[in-house]
N, C-alpha and C positions, 0 to 999 in steps of 0.2 A: 783149774778145773783141778788139774789128769792132775795135778805138782802134792807131793805127796804129803814137805810142809804148809799143803794150800785147805788141804787139806783139817792139817789137824786147824791151824787155826781159826780158820772158821769153823765149823765142823758143830756148831751149837746154834749157828744160823739159818742149815738147812737139818729137811727133812728125810731127801731122798735123791740122791744123785740119776739124771737123766742123759744120758749118752747118747750122743745123736752121730759126729765125724770129729775127730783131730789127734786121733789117735793114732797119724799112717808116719810116726815114728818114732812112738814108741813098743821099746823093749818086752817077749812076754814076759822078763821076767820083773820090769816093772811092772808091768800093766795088773800079775800077781799078784806085788807089794799090792800097790793101789788096794785090790780086791779084797788083800784080806788088812788094811786099811778102812774097810768103809764097815766089814765088820764085823770087824773089833767094838769099833763105835755105831753098831746093830741100826747102819743107814742101810736100805734098799738099794739094787740099785736097779732103774730101772731103764732097756736101752731098743732104740728105735733099731733096723735093721735094715739104713737106703743101700746098701749094695755090700753085696752074696760080691761080686770082684768090684779090685780097687777103680775104677776109670785111668786111672793117674800113672802105673805104673803095667808093663807087659806085667813079670812079675809079680806074677802074685802071690810068691813062697812064705814072704811074713806075713802081706794078710790073713791069708788061711790064719796061721801061727796063732797071729792076738783074738782072730773071731773062732778059734777054738782054744780060744781062754776066756773070752771076754761072753762066747754069748750061751756054754753053759752056765756061770756064776750069777748068769744076773738071776733079778728075783723076774723075771716079772722082761719080758721079748715084744716090741712092734717090729713088724710090716708093714710094708705098702698096701700091693697085691696077694692076692688066692696063691698065687703061682712059687712067688718070692716065701709065704706061707710052709707048701709045699715043699721044698725043698730045705727050708730048714728043719722044718721035722724027719724030715729022709736022711739030716747030717748029720744030723748031732737031737736026733727024740728032743728034740723040743718042742710048745705047740705053742703057737704068735698068734697077735689079738691083728688083724685086718684092718687099720681104718688108713683112712686111701690118705693120700694130700690132700691138703685144701689147695681154696687161686691162691696165687700167685699174685699177678697184675687190681690192679686198686682193684675194686666193685664196684666206683665209678667210671671208673677205667675199662670195665665190662662192659657198661650199660650197651658204651659207644654201636654205634649197629656197625655185622659187617661189610671192610672199603672190601669196592668191583674195584676194576681197575681193565682200561687199556688194555690190553697184553696180561696170558694168560703167564704171571711172573713163578716159576720155581727155586728155591731156598736151599744153595745146598754150603754151609759155612761153616769154614775147617778152622776157626778160633787158633788157636798156635797149638795146636796140633797136638793137644793131647793123647796121652799116652794108644787110648783107648777109639781113636778117627781120623778117620784116611778115606778120605773125599775122591780122590782121584782114578778107584771101582767106577763109580754112580760117572763121578762125569767122561771118562772115557766109554759109558756106560751108552750116555742120556745126546753125549756130542756126534756124531753118524745120522743119528734120529732126528734128528733138530728141525730137517727139510720138510719133513715129515706132517710134522705138529706147525707149520705157519704162526697160528700164533702164541705159539708158547717164547715165552721167553726165560731161558739159564742167566742163574745168577748164580757167581761167586763170592766170596764174602772171609773173609780170612784177614790174620790181623800184619803188622809190618814184619814181627820180626821170623814171619813162616817164605817171603819174600826174600832176607836179608843173608845174599851170597853165599855166606862165610857160617848159615847155621847148616851143621857135620849130621842131620834127623835125616837120610835119606825119603822120608820124603819130604819134608816141605822141600829135593832138589829136584823129583817128581813132579810137584804141582807149581811148579818155575819156568817147567820144562811144557806142564800142559797149557803154563796161562799166555807162556810165546806162542805156541801154535795153536788156542782160542781168541789170539789179541784179534779184533778185526772182525771174526766172528755176527755180519751183522742183528746173530739173533743169542747171544752172548751179553752178559752184563761183570764185572770182574769189579770189585772195592775191597778197598783195604783201607782200614781203619785200623786201632787201640780198638780195645775191649770197650764197646759203650755203655753209657749208666740208663742204668734202666727206663728211662724215659724216649732215649732216644732205640733198646733193643730193642720195647715194645712197635714204634714202631716202621721201626726197621719186621719184624713178624709182621704186622700189620701191611705190608707193601709188598707180602710175597700171597701169597695165591697159597704154593705148597712149599710143605716143610721138606727135607728129604733129610734125614738121622741118618748121619752119614757113621755109625757106630759098629764098629766094626766087635767089641763085644760090653757090655755092663748089665746094669741093671732093673732102676729107674732112672725115668728122666722129669728136672726139675722144665726145666727147656720146654718137657712135650706140656706141660700143665700149658705151659704161660702160652704155647697151640690152643689150647684153648680150653681158653679165660680169652682168647684175642676174636677166640673162628678161623682159625689158620689150621685148614687140615694139612693131615698128616700124615706121610709114609713114613713104618717104620724099620728094622732091623725085627728078625723072627726070633735072633736070637735073643737070653735076656726076658725080665720081663713085662717090655716096655709096650705090650701090647693088654696084659692084663689091666690096664691101669685105665683107660680108657678103652678101649674094642679097632682100634684106628686097622686101619690093614698089613699088611705085615709084607717086605720081599726078602728072595733069600732062599738059602743062606746066598754069601756075596751079593752078587747082582738077578742070579734066580726069580724073573720073576719079571723082576724093576719095569721091565718095557712095557709090557702089558698091565700095571699096575697104576703107571703116569698117565698112563692113555686113558688108561678105568677113572681114574682122580680127571682129569682135562676134561671128557665129557661130561662127569659128573662131581664137582668138589663134595658131595653135600657126602657120595661117600669115603669118605676120608675125613669128613666131622661129625665124629660123631655128637651126641644130645649136649650139649655139658648142662652139669649141676646145676644147681640154684644154689651157687657156690656161700649164697652169706643160710641157709640153709644147713647145707653141708658144714660149716665153720663152730656151724656151732654143735653139729653135733657131730665134727672131729674135735670139740670142747666136752664133749660128753665122755666121748669113749677114755677119752684120757685119765677124764677124773676119776675113770671108778678099773682103771689100771692102776690108779695111786693109791686105790679107797682098797684096790689087794692087800698093796703092800706096808699099809700103816696100819693095820690093829689098834696095837702097842702105841703108837706114837702121840704128836695131838695131832688130836681132828682136823682133817679142814673145813674148811666154809661150808656152809651146807647149800644143798648142790641148786642149781639152776632152771625150774622146773616150764614146760611151754606146753604148746602141742599146736598143734597145722595151722592153725589161724591163728598163732599167733606167734609172732615168734621174735622176739627182741633186737634190740642195734648190737651192731659190733659194736658200741661203749659200750651198750650194755653185759653185751655179753663178759670181754673185757671187763670190768669196774668188777664181774661175779668174780 
């Protein structure tokens, strides 16, 4: 849909363009041409600003240049948190509608009770060490403290490419060295596996009691939303807008305050487990909020279907919302 030819070929089939992701490799010149084409055909642009910084790249130059084209040009902006909206207002002088992220885990899975374990499991997931992930400082801080927390298990998960000796990333080399030093520790568990399908990822998140997000930078986190869905406690870095998603406690900068926070959560997991929104009700509110945004940019185009009416005592099912 970012292809100019695609827009020309399909422009009669849609009334507005809503951009979320997918523009990482688009040049500024291409984005300018794409926006001009939408304007030529009177197609409004709505953009949800998920990432004020791109978690996949260390060098943010290109991402900032792309945002400098897209954010001023969009007819309406959406973002996920008030903190992100404030940054957008400061950086570009634009107002963004704040619409929180809905549930990620299926609603029937969300309804299951929070799992309990004999040991308190702290999970750090390195994934494939994308640009904004650096678990080593967390691991190096926690390992010496484990004997003082005998009820705690520290679990590290990573994808196989992280352990490949030919991986040139210095973070991978340092992590492999940490794994060698920690292997055999009675309170350390190391799991190496490919990216998990969603059902197995939910199983993983429910198998840990506390998730430490090892992000060096970022804006919002879908991983965090899944933890909220499943009742898993989370500590988030002070950088970014992670705290503003649900109010989770923070650590940092770096690892400042990490051990104190961890000890507090081990003593009281609910301190890092904010109340989960009513995800069914929230999903409806998210849909209605998007409808309001779309109506604002479509005053002179084909009318949207009649909006959904609801009240506190009667919430439509998700299938009814989807149908509407």
